[in-house]
C-alpha positions in Angstrom: -6.7 -71.6 26.2 -10.4 -71.2 25.5 -11.6 -67.7 24.9 -14.3 -67.0 27.6 -16.0 -64.5 25.2 -16.8 -67.3 22.8 -19.9 -69.4 23.3 -19.7 -73.1 22.7 -16.2 -73.6 24.2 -13.5 -73.6 21.6 -15.9 -73.1 18.7 -15.3 -69.7 17.1 -19.0 -68.9 16.4 -22.4 -69.8 17.7 -25.2 -71.2 15.5 -27.4 -68.3 16.3 -25.0 -65.9 14.5 -25.8 -67.7 11.2 -29.5 -67.8 12.0 -29.6 -64.0 12.4 -27.7 -63.6 9.1 -30.3 -65.7 7.2 -33.3 -63.9 8.8 -32.1 -60.5 7.6 -33.5 -59.5 4.2 -31.0 -59.4 1.4 -29.6 -56.1 0.2 -31.7 -56.2 -3.0 -34.9 -57.1 -1.0 -34.2 -54.3 1.5 -33.7 -51.9 -1.4 -37.1 -52.9 -2.9 -38.8 -52.4 0.4 -37.2 -49.0 0.8 -38.3 -48.0 -2.7 -41.8 -49.2 -2.1 -42.0 -47.1 1.2 -40.6 -44.1 -0.6 -43.3 -44.4 -3.3 -45.9 -44.7 -0.6 -44.6 -41.5 1.0 -44.7 -39.7 -2.4 -48.3 -40.8 -3.0 -49.3 -39.3 0.4 -47.4 -36.1 -0.4 -49.2 -35.7 -3.7 -52.6 -36.5 -2.2 -55.1 -33.8 -1.0 -54.2 -32.5 2.5 -57.6 -33.3 3.9 -57.4 -36.9 2.8 -53.9 -37.4 4.2 -55.0 -36.2 7.6 -57.5 -39.0 7.8 -55.0 -41.8 7.1 -54.0 -43.7 10.2 -50.3 -43.1 10.8 -48.0 -41.9 13.6 -48.0 -38.2 14.3 -44.4 -37.6 13.3 -44.9 -39.3 9.9 -48.0 -37.2 9.3 -46.2 -34.0 10.2 -43.3 -34.8 7.8 -45.7 -35.4 5.0 -47.8 -32.2 5.6 -44.6 -30.2 5.9 -43.4 -31.5 2.5 -46.7 -30.5 0.9 -46.1 -26.9 1.9 -42.6 -26.7 0.5 -42.4 -25.2 -3.0 -38.6 -24.9 -3.4 -37.4 -27.8 -5.5 -34.3 -28.6 -3.5 -36.1 -28.1 -0.2 -38.9 -30.4 -1.2 -36.4 -33.0 -2.4 -34.7 -33.0 1.0 -38.0 -33.1 2.8 -39.1 -36.0 0.6 -36.0 -37.9 1.6 -36.9 -37.3 5.2 -40.5 -38.5 4.5 -38.9 -41.7 3.1 -36.8 -42.1 6.3 -39.9 -41.7 8.4 -41.9 -44.2 6.3 -39.1 -46.8 7.0 -39.9 -46.6 10.7 -43.4 -47.9 10.2 -44.3 -51.5 11.0 -46.1 -53.9 8.6 -49.5 -53.2 10.0 -49.1 -49.4 9.7 -47.9 -49.7 6.2 -50.9 -52.0 5.3 -53.3 -49.4 6.7 -51.8 -46.6 4.7 -51.8 -48.8 1.5 -55.4 -49.7 2.1 -56.3 -45.9 2.3 -54.4 -45.1 -0.9 -56.1 -48.0 -2.7 -59.5 -46.7 -1.6 -58.6 -43.3 -3.1 -57.9 -45.0 -6.4 -61.4 -46.6 -6.4 -62.9 -43.2 -5.5 -61.0 -41.6 -8.4 -62.4 -44.1 -10.8 -65.9 -43.4 -9.6 -65.3 -39.7 -10.0 -64.0 -40.2 -13.6 -67.0 -42.3 -14.5 -69.4 -39.7 -13.0 -67.6 -36.9 -15.0 -68.0 -38.9 -18.2 -71.7 -39.4 -17.6 -72.1 -35.6 -17.1 -70.2 -35.0 -20.4 -72.4 -37.4 -22.2 -75.5 -35.7 -20.8 -74.2 -32.3 -22.0 -73.6 -33.6 -25.5 -77.2 -34.9 -25.5 -78.5 -31.5 -24.5 -76.7 -29.9 -27.4 -77.8 -32.6 -29.9 -81.4 -33.1 -28.9 -84.0 -30.5 -27.7 -86.0 -33.2 -26.0 -83.0 -33.8 -23.6 -83.7 -30.3 -22.0 -87.3 -31.3 -21.4 -86.1 -34.5 -19.6 -83.7 -32.5 -17.6 -86.3 -30.0 -16.5 -88.7 -32.8 -15.5 -86.0 -34.1 -13.1 -85.0 -30.7 -11.8 -87.9 -28.2 -12.3 -86.0 -25.6 -10.2 -83.5 -25.0 -13.0 -83.7 -21.7 -14.9 -85.1 -22.8 -18.3 -84.2 -19.5 -20.0 -80.6 -19.6 -18.8 -80.2 -23.2 -20.0 -81.7 -22.5 -23.5 -79.4 -19.5 -23.9 -76.3 -21.6 -22.8 -77.2 -24.4 -25.1 -77.7 -22.0 -28.0 -74.4 -20.3 -27.2 -72.5 -23.6 -26.8 -73.8 -24.8 -30.3 -72.5 -21.4 -31.7 -69.2 -21.8 -30.0 -68.7 -25.3 -31.6 -69.8 -24.1 -35.0 -67.5 -21.1 -35.0 -64.6 -22.7 -33.0 -64.9 -20.2 -30.2 -63.7 -20.8 -26.6 -66.1 -23.1 -24.9 -67.4 -20.7 -22.2 -71.1 -21.7 -22.4 -70.1 -25.3 -23.0 -68.3 -25.3 -19.6 -71.1 -23.5 -17.8 -73.5 -26.3 -18.8 -71.1 -28.8 -17.3 -71.0 -26.9 -14.1 -74.8 -26.7 -13.8 -75.0 -30.5 -14.4 -72.3 -31.1 -11.9 -74.0 -29.0 -9.2 -77.3 -30.8 -9.9 -75.6 -34.1 -9.4 -73.9 -32.9 -6.2 -77.3 -31.7 -4.8 -78.8 -35.1 -5.6 -76.1 -36.9 -3.7 -76.4 -34.5 -0.8 -80.2 -35.1 -0.7 -79.5 -38.9 -0.7 -77.0 -38.5 2.2 -74.1 -39.8 0.1 -72.2 -36.5 -0.5 -68.4 -36.8 -0.2 -65.6 -34.3 -0.2 -64.2 -35.8 -3.5 -66.9 -34.1 -5.5 -65.1 -30.9 -5.8 -62.1 -32.7 -7.3 -64.1 -33.9 -10.3 -63.3 -31.4 -13.1 -63.5 -31.5 -16.9 -60.6 -33.2 -18.5 -61.6 -32.7 -22.2 -62.0 -29.0 -22.5 -58.6 -27.7 -21.7 
């Protein structure tokens, strides 16, 4: 007797059952996708809060990420991170692509910030090595306090000669950094990433 629950008369399976099986990703592929989404979630959790809020994503995913950022307890954060990973796996391909695009753009911005920081460091070195560099700087920014700068340069040279903590050395960097930020603001290209650029060679 033919089982009425079977499609295709007496045949024990339908061809569509095999098609569905082949269309599903393999276990190893599914694991790779899951790991990639987990890493994407981790990148969002580690990113500055203001940046994350601007990334296009569903509200529940954003809430899970912002909540994870607030947790300081190691075990609590680990559990919330797992929850973030679970939420990330609910995203469709387009949503994932938009998030990846945002993170990639941050990397580009970070490279630009690093390059700008190195340029400021080179300028500081020139100020310490060449008195004419101060004249050039003042011609570009006549509003700067020349007496303060001369004192800082003199103190920074002394710090280096005597292996003292680089207090004046750092102050010069901050003045140059502020000057650069003011220039960008005047040109209408100021961005919130400016405050993230800090010295990496003095610590």
